[in-house]
Structures are given as C-alpha cells and as structure tokens.
N, C-alpha and C positions, 0 to 999 in steps of 0.2 A: 230802358227801351224794351218794351215787351214784343215779341214776335208776331206776325199776323198768324192767325188761326192757333192761337195759344190757349183755347179755352179748354176747360178741364175735359178729359176724356176717359170714359170707363174703360179699364183694362180689357173686358171682354171684348171690346171693339177692335182692338188691335189685330191686324192680319198677322199670320205666322210668318211671311216674308218681312213684314216690319220688325218683328221681335228678332228674326235671325240676322237681319241687316245690323240691328242695333247691338247684337251679340259680337259679331265681327268687328263693329268700330269700336266697341268698349274695350274688347281684348287687346286691339292696336292703339288704342289712344289712352285708355282711362286705368285699365287694370295695374299699370305701373305704379299709381299712387293710391287708388281706391280699392286695390286688392282683386285678385281673380274672381273672388265671389263676392264683390261689392262690399266687403267687410275691410276697413282699415287694417293694415298689418302692424301698426305701431307708429306710423309717422304723423299721426294727428290730423288725418283727412275725414272727411263728412263719410258717415256710415251710409251707404246709398241704400241698404237694406230698409232703412227707415223713412226713405223720402216718401212724402204724402202724395198717393195718386192724384188726388184733386188739385194738385198745385202745379200743373203743367206749365203755365205762364212763367212761375217762379224758376222752374228747371231750365226752361228755354232761355230766359233772362240772364240766369246764373252761369249756365255754360257759354252762351254767346259772348258775353261781356267779362266774363271772369268774376271771380268772387274769393275775397282773403288771398290765399296763397295760389289759387288756381288762374291761369293766364286765361285770356279770351280765346274762345274756340272759332269765332265768327268768320275769321280770316282763313280757317283751315277746313272747316265743315260748314255744309248748306244748312239753312233751315231744315230741310227735309231730313238730312243726317241728324241732326240734333234731335227732331222728332222720332227718329227711329231709336236713337240712345234712350230717349225718354221711354218708349214702348218696352225696350228690354229693362230697363231700371223697374218699372212698375208692373211689367206681366212677365218677364223673363223667369227662367229657372232659377230659384235662390236657395242654395245649400251652403250654409255657413262653413 
C-alpha cells in the first residue's frame, strides 16, 4: 500500500527542518540497524546511502509496512515522520 503524497520529490525541495527532523528520527529509530551514517555495519541491512531519491513511494511503503527483516513502522511513526526520514535519507549529510 503506497502512502498518499508519496510521489517523487527532488532533494533540493526539502526544507532544512524536514531533514533535521528526519535526522533525529533516524538516530532514534534506524541507526541501530542501518548504521549511524546509513551504512550497514555488518548485519546485512540495506545500505541507505544507495537509496534512489526518485523512489519515495517505495521508501514510504517499505518503512510503513516493513520489508524483509525490518518490522512495519506505521504504528510507531506518522506518514509525515516517515516522509521526514525520507528527506534525511536522500538529502541529509552522508559521510560513510
């Protein structure tokens, strides 16, 4: 199930507040598995540095509903928060 408003968004259109909110959410909820800098530290998790920016719908669906070993987050995070995570993943500071 795709989320409403899940069309592709150019990274340049993200507001700094969205990226900052996504960074905080990432640190709290995602870094444990996907690594502090979005690079898997050896557990076999998806390397988020390679996530295609044009695939927002895929991101929203995967995070919301879960995928492979990742549990669904839609009962924990709102659509807006998942969108903020997407902003951080595609436009945030990336230093492996």
